[in-house]
C-alpha positions in Angstrom: 40.7 80.1 116.3 38.5 78.7 119.1 36.5 75.5 119.3 34.4 75.2 122.4 32.7 72.0 123.3 29.7 71.7 125.7 27.0 69.3 126.7 29.0 66.6 128.3 28.2 65.1 131.7 27.1 62.0 133.6 24.4 59.8 132.1 23.0 56.3 132.8 23.4 53.5 130.3 20.8 53.8 127.6 20.6 57.5 128.1 21.3 60.4 125.6 23.4 63.5 125.4 23.9 66.1 122.8 27.3 67.7 122.4 27.8 71.0 120.8 31.0 72.6 119.4 30.9 76.3 118.7 33.7 77.6 116.4 35.1 81.1 116.2 37.9 82.7 114.2 37.6 80.6 111.1 35.5 80.4 108.0 33.4 77.5 109.4 31.8 76.5 106.1 35.3 75.7 104.6 36.1 73.1 107.3 35.3 69.5 107.6 34.3 68.8 111.2 34.8 65.8 113.3 34.3 64.4 116.8 37.0 62.3 118.4 37.1 60.7 121.8 39.8 59.5 124.1 39.2 57.1 127.0 41.8 56.7 129.8 44.8 54.7 128.7 43.6 54.6 125.1 44.5 56.5 121.9 42.2 59.2 120.6 39.8 57.8 118.0 37.6 59.2 115.3 33.9 59.0 116.3 32.1 60.9 113.5 32.9 63.1 110.6 30.9 65.6 108.4 32.1 67.4 105.4 32.0 71.1 105.0 29.0 71.4 102.6 26.4 68.8 101.6 26.1 66.9 104.8 28.0 63.7 104.0 28.9 61.9 107.2 30.8 58.9 108.4 30.9 57.1 111.7 33.0 54.6 113.7 31.5 51.2 113.6 31.1 51.2 117.4 28.7 54.2 117.3 26.9 53.7 114.0 23.2 53.8 114.4 23.4 55.4 117.9 25.3 58.7 117.2 24.4 61.4 114.7 26.7 64.3 113.7 25.2 67.4 112.2 26.3 71.0 111.6 24.7 74.4 111.3 27.0 76.6 109.2 24.9 79.7 110.0 25.7 79.2 113.7 29.3 78.0 113.2 28.3 74.9 115.3 28.7 71.2 115.0 26.6 68.7 117.1 26.9 65.1 118.2 23.6 63.5 119.2 24.4 60.4 121.3 21.7 57.9 122.0 21.7 54.5 123.7 24.9 55.4 125.5 27.0 52.6 126.9 29.7 52.5 129.6 32.3 52.0 126.8 31.3 55.4 125.4 32.9 57.0 128.5 35.7 59.4 127.3 36.7 62.9 126.7 35.1 64.1 123.5 37.0 66.5 121.3 35.7 68.6 118.4 38.1 69.1 115.4 38.1 71.3 112.4 40.1 70.4 109.3 40.8 72.3 106.0 43.7 71.6 103.6 46.6 70.8 105.9 45.2 72.7 109.0 43.6 71.0 111.9 42.3 72.7 115.0 41.1 71.0 118.3 38.8 72.0 121.1 39.6 71.5 124.7 37.3 68.5 125.1 34.2 67.7 127.2 33.9 64.7 129.5 31.2 62.1 128.9 30.7 59.5 131.6 28.2 56.7 131.2 27.6 54.9 134.5 24.8 53.7 136.7 
């Protein structure tokens, strides 16, 4: 199983980024998908979650209204649209796939919000 994130980078406060996570080696439509992030010296935290079918989502309070998670089961890909980025959004962002008791992680992509 491989989860490969892309789309991270350096952006100014107020800017936008779109993260992608391409999955391979699993039946993508079976898996609930999530984005987590981990800032230096802090624990990994859940940012956004989308169920396998139907599109139901949930967000951390700190990103609600600014971030949008979506998925394309035909492309085995989950996205995180991040708008109005703030310096406190700086972190490594990880994609995660979960089904039953199985969880897979990607390698992460760095997002840095700075002027």
